[in-house]
N, C-alpha and C positions, 0 to 999 in steps of 0.2 A: 504494500500500500504506500503510495507516495507521501512523503512528509509535507505538511502544509508549509507554505512560504511565510517567513517572518519578515516583516517590513524593516528596512534600515532604521526607521524612527523608533520602533519598539526595541531593537537591539541597542540603540544608543541609550534609551531610558534604562534598560536592564543593566547596562554596563555602569551607569551612574549609581544605580541602587546597590549593585554588588560591590562597588568601590567604596560604599559608605558615603558617597557625595550627597550634598543637598541639591535638590532640583529647583534652583531659583528660576525666576521668570525668564531670564535670558536663556538658560539651559533648556527650559521647556519649549521656548520658541524655536531654538535651534533643533531640538529633537523632533519637533513637529514640522520642520522645514519652513517655518514662517519667518518673516522679516523681524529682526530684533528691533528695528527702529519704527516708531509709530508713524502714522500718516501725517500727523500734525504735531506741533510742539507741546512739550510739557516741562514743568519746572518743579523739582523736588527741593525741599528745605530740610537741612540737617542741623541738629544742635551740636556744634563742635566745641563748646565749652561755656562755662559761666565764669566771668571775670568778677572777682569779689571786691566790694568796697572801694570803688574808684572815687577819687576826690573831684567833685564838680568844679572846684576852684581851678583845676588844671585846664578847664574849658571856659573860664570866665563866668562861672555860675556859682550860686549858693546851694546848699543842701535843700533849702525851701523851694528852689526852682526846678528840682528834678523829682520824678516820681519814684525812682529807685537808684541807689548808688551802685548796685550790681549791674553788670553789662552782659548782654547776650553776645555770642560769638558764632554766628551761623556760617554754614557753607551751603552751596547751591549746585545742583546738577541740572543743566539745561539739556534736554534731549530733543534734537532737531532731526528732521528726515535726512539731513546730510551728515549727521554725526553728533557727538556729545561735547559739551564744554563743562568742565569743573571750575567753578568760581570760588576761590579761597580754599585753603587746606586746614585752617584752624590751628589750635595749639598742638604741639607735638604730643602724640598719643603716648609715647614711651615715658614721658615725664609727668604728664598730668592725668592719665587714665589709671588712677589708684584711689583708694578710699579717702586718703587724707589730702588728695589734690597735690598741687605742686607750686613752687615759687613762694615768694614772701607772703602773698595774699591767699595761698592755698586755693588757687583757681582750680576748677574741677571739670573733668570730662566724665560724663556718665556712660557714653558709648563711643567707641573709636569711629573715626570717619570710615575706615575700611569696612568695619562691621555693618555700618549703616548702608553703605553702598552695596555690600554683599546681600543684604536683606532684600534688596529690590533687583538683584541679579547682575550687578556690575562689579567688576574688579578693575584694578589699575589699567589692565590691557584694553579695557573697553572705553577708556577716556581718550577721545580724539584730540581735544585741545585742553590745555590748562591755562588759566589766567588768574592772577591774584591782584588785588587792589594795590598792594604795596608790600614792602619787605618785612614789616614788623612781625614778630613771632606768633601773634595770635591770628595771622593771616597766611603765614608761609611755613608753619611748623611741621607739616608733613610733606613738604615739597619733594623730598627725595623719593617718595613712593610713586611719583607720577613723572619720573624722568623719561619714561617710555612714550609719553604723550608729546605732542607738539606744543611747546610753550610759547604763548603770545606775550611778549614783554615790551614795555616802553623802553626805548633806548636809554633814557635818563635813569630809569630805575635799575635796569640791568647794570649799568656802570656803577651805580650807588651800591648795589647788593654785593658786588665782587671787588669793591675798592679795598686796597690792602689794609687800611686802618679801620674798616667799618666795625669790626668786632670790638676793637679797643676804644672807639670813640662814640659808639651808639649802642642801642639795645638790640641791634640786629644780630641774629645767630646764623652765620653762613653755614655752619655744619649741618643745619637742618634742611638746607636746600642745595648743598654743594653739588649734588649730582645733576642739577639742572644746568650747570655750567657747560656740560658737554652734551646736553640734550638737543634734539631738533628744535629749532626756534623760528618764529616769525618776529623779527624785531621791527617795531613800529615807532613812529614819532608823531603822535596825534591820535585822532579818532580812527576807529577801524571797524569794518563790517565783517564779523566773524564768518558767517556762512554765505555772504554775498547777496543776500536778499533783503537787508535792512531789518531783519527780525531780532538780531542780537548784536548790539553795538557797544564796543569799548569806547568810553568817553574820557579823553585826557583831562585830568583835573589836578595838575601839580600844585604843591604847596605844603601839604602834610609831609610828604617826602618828594624828592625831585621828580619822580615819574608816577606819582599816584594816579589811579584811574578809577572810574565808576563803570557800572554796567547797566545798559538799557535793554530790557527784554520786552518785546512786543508779543504778548501771548494772545492767541486767537479769541479766547473767551474772557479771560481776566482783563485783557487790555494791557497797555504799557506799564511796566514797573521799573523804577530806577533804583538800583542797589547802590548804597552810598559809599561802601568802603569806610574810610575814616574821614570823609569830607565833613560829616557831622558825627558826633558821638551820642549826645543827648538831644532830644527834641527841643529842649530849652535853648540851645544855641541858635536854633532857627527862630524860635518864638521871641527871644530877647535880643537877637542880633549880636551874640557874643562870639568871641574867638579865643582859642588858646593864647596865653600871653606870648608876646613877641612873634605873633603870626605875620607872615609876609603879605605884601600886596598881591602876590601871586595866588595865595590861598583865597583871598577875598574875590579875586577875579574868577577863580574856579567855581566858587559858590554862585556867583552871579551867572556864570555860564549855565550851570545846572538848573538854577531857578528859571532861567529863560527857556531851557529845554523842557522842563516840567510844564511850564505854561503853554508852550507851543504844541506839545504832544498829549497833554492831559494825563501824564503819567502819575501813578502813585509813587511817593518816595518812601522806600523802606529803609529807615535808619538802622543799619545792621546791629549796632550795639545797644539799641533801645530795648531794654529788657521787657518793658510793659507791652510795647508793640509786638515784640517777638512772640510773646505768650499767645497772642491772638492768631498767629499764623498756623495753618495746618502743616504738620510735619510728616516727613516720609514715614510710611509708604504712601500716604496720600500725596497728591500733587496738584499743582495749578496748571490749567491748560487754556 
């Protein structure tokens, strides 16, 4: 009696089960022969840390002018029909993903970025593009994990990140993103259209660091969202028109540029470090589309 034919899809699923692997959404899609990429865009929000007890005075504010002195530290995955973009990599998981947290303030990671990505079926190899707002450790801490992606970097920030004295003279930790130095790069100097269709735009906003940038994402259903990086830290900076002490005219010009962009596009501004605002966002595995 002839043996029944077993489809390649079933064989791939069986192999995953026998290997003890977890059948995440991407693996399921691959096993079924389906496209991993959705027909339209979606954006996932990850909690990449809680930054504890930050001083509002560092941003020209009083404690009475902020709703929370803790800060959120999100990362974002934008899934586009032409590929994926990881925006920010959060605090370094090895240092902060522990019960007592890490650093002088005991900043805390509850789930690693890698594990949050894996829960929706993505690993570092699935990230087409990497972009970070700037070099500070709460945005670049897991940069080494994504050295296999194409890194889109502002020229001024790239030069700043790998300056010989950067570790000695700033709070930047090059060891946490050193592998990006030899990664595939797209080096830009200004605004940049990531997928070539206007849906995901890097917006040059220098001032906080030499090559700071924001991200404008135009989602089909949610509409345009502007991710702030560190252009703002607390909503009070926007409400009371305050700046960190000794801020440059460049910083003010970048804020003016973004405010004009918000007005012209009708974009929502998501202040990434706004703990109260962040609590209202739906987190992965839910997503915005």
